[in-house]
C-alpha positions, 0 to 999 in steps of 0.5 A, a space after each residue: 250229220 245230226 238232227 236239228 243242226 244246220 249244215 252246208 251239204 254237197 253231193 256229187 254225181 259219180 265221177 263228176 258226170 253231168 247227169 243233172 243236165 238231162 231233161 227232167 232230172 232237176 225236177 226229180 231233185 226239186 220234187 224230192 226236196 219238196 216232199 221231205 220239207 212237207 213231211 217236216 223231215 228237212 228244212 231247206 235254207 238254200 240250194 243250187 243244183 249244178 250239172 254234176 253236183 248240188 249244194 244245200 243248206 239243210 237241217 235234218 228235223 226228223 228221221 225218215 224211218 230209220 234213215 237220216 232224211 238227207 240219206 233218203 234224198 240221195 237214195 230216192 233220187 238215185 232210184 228215180 234217176 235209174 228209172 228215168 234212164 232205163 225208160 229211155 234205154 240210155 247208154 249213160 247207165 253204163 257210167 253208173 254200173 257197180 258190182 255191189 250186192 245191194 244195187 246195180 248202179 250208183 249215181 252219187 259219190 260216197 264222199 258227200 261233204 257236210 259242214 256244220 254252220 255254227 255262226 250266221 256269218 259262215 251261213 251267209 258266206 256259204 249261201 253266197 257261195 252257192 248262189 254264185 256257183 253258176 256264175 263262175 269256174 268251169 261251168 259259167 252257166 249264167 252271167 247273173 245268179 238271178 238268171 239261174 233257175 235252179 237255186 234259192 237266189 230268187 227267194 233271198 233276193 225277192 222273197 219269191 219261193 217258187 219251189 215251195 220248200 224254202 225257209 229263210 236262214 235268218 229265221 233259224 240263226 
């Protein structure tokens, strides 16, 4: 990913484990996104958080030290997940144990997907896809996207940014 380009970004929890269903884990994601937006490191144009993966439409604006902001997001949220699970002495931690020199646990799969969005039509297509994600397939979490609390659908439908970090994709394209 490069700075100042808009991407459809997908990150998956290791082995598709539904870790994000745990209480407080969606808040970890939201707080991290809000922080990066207020530091003007990332622009967020759309998102959905599912139980085991996330979809974002983002633009990396400025490096976070030497890292790309989306990489900082994944690293920071992993650290917070680890702290939360250790605090609860959760056996779920065993699902994420790794034998690596620089870490003991890994929460995000290494194969995150980033697709640059070159045209408004593709950007709106991806936005529609992420907003309808909770309403189909394996999860079928809600009947209508407006009922799902962890997406940007309400922002696009009613102009209400209750997360405090969204920018309308139309302002960028």
